[in-house]
N, C-alpha and C positions, 0 to 999 in steps of 0.2 A: 534636530534634523526634521525637516518637513516631509511627512509621508502622505499628505493628503492626496497627491496625484495618483497614488497606488490604490486608493479606495480600500484601505484596510478595514475590514469588518471583523467582528468577533469570530465568526466561523472561519474566515480566511486565516486569521492569526492562530486559531486552534489547529487548523489543518497543517500549517507549516510547523507549528510547535510539535505536533505528533510525528511528523516526518523527521524532524531533528532528533527527537527522543528515540525513534526507531533506529536511525543511523548510529546514534551514540551507543545504544544497547547492543547493536550488532557489532560495533567495534570492540566493546568490552567483551562480548562473547567470543569474538575471534581471538582476542589476546588470551583469554582464560582457557578456552577450548578450541584449538585450531580445527578448522573444518577440512574435510576431505570430500572429493567429488563422489557422488553416488548417483545411481540411476534408479529413479522411482517410476511414477506413472508418466512423467514427461518423457518425450522421445529422445532425450539427451542427458548426459551426465551433468549435474548441477551442484553448485556449492550452496551454502546457506544464503549468501548474499545474492546469488543468481535467483534463487527462489523468492527472496524478498522483492527484488526488482520486478520479476514476472508477476508477483501478486499485486504490486502497486500499479503496474501497467494494466493488468486485468481489471482492477478496481476503477481506474480512470475510464476505460472503455465501457465498463458496465454503467457507470454514472452518465457518461455521454449518451449511451443508448437509451437510458431512461429519459433524459432531457429531450432527446429527439423523438422518441416513440410515444411518450405519454404527456398528459397535461398536469401531471402530479406536481403539487407545490411543495411536497415534503421530500426530504432526502432520507428518511428513516428506512424505507424498504430497500432502496439500492445500497444504503450503508450496511444494513444487516446482511444482505446477500454478498456484498464485498468482503465483509469480515469473514463470513463462512467460507467463501471461495479462497480468500487469503490463507486461512488456517488450513484448508485442504492442500493448497499448493505448498505451504511451508512444511507441513507434516509428511505428506505422501508424494510430493513432486519431485 
């Protein structure tokens, strides 16, 4: 299969691999330990999957904000902030 048109780079492949691993681990966690809705810091009751989705969306917007607002060539700072924000949302959201 020719995937040249998609411009697959190593970071792109790693990104999608991590997303697939997250979804697979969330599926296994749901089967082993079914989730119930709970209300945390977010203004709505959420499940584990809802919080993962919100964390991924927040990370995407945080990265887009860095691309828009700065001239930084590195992704480590927004990556670290995204991981911290994601952990906060998953734990307390």
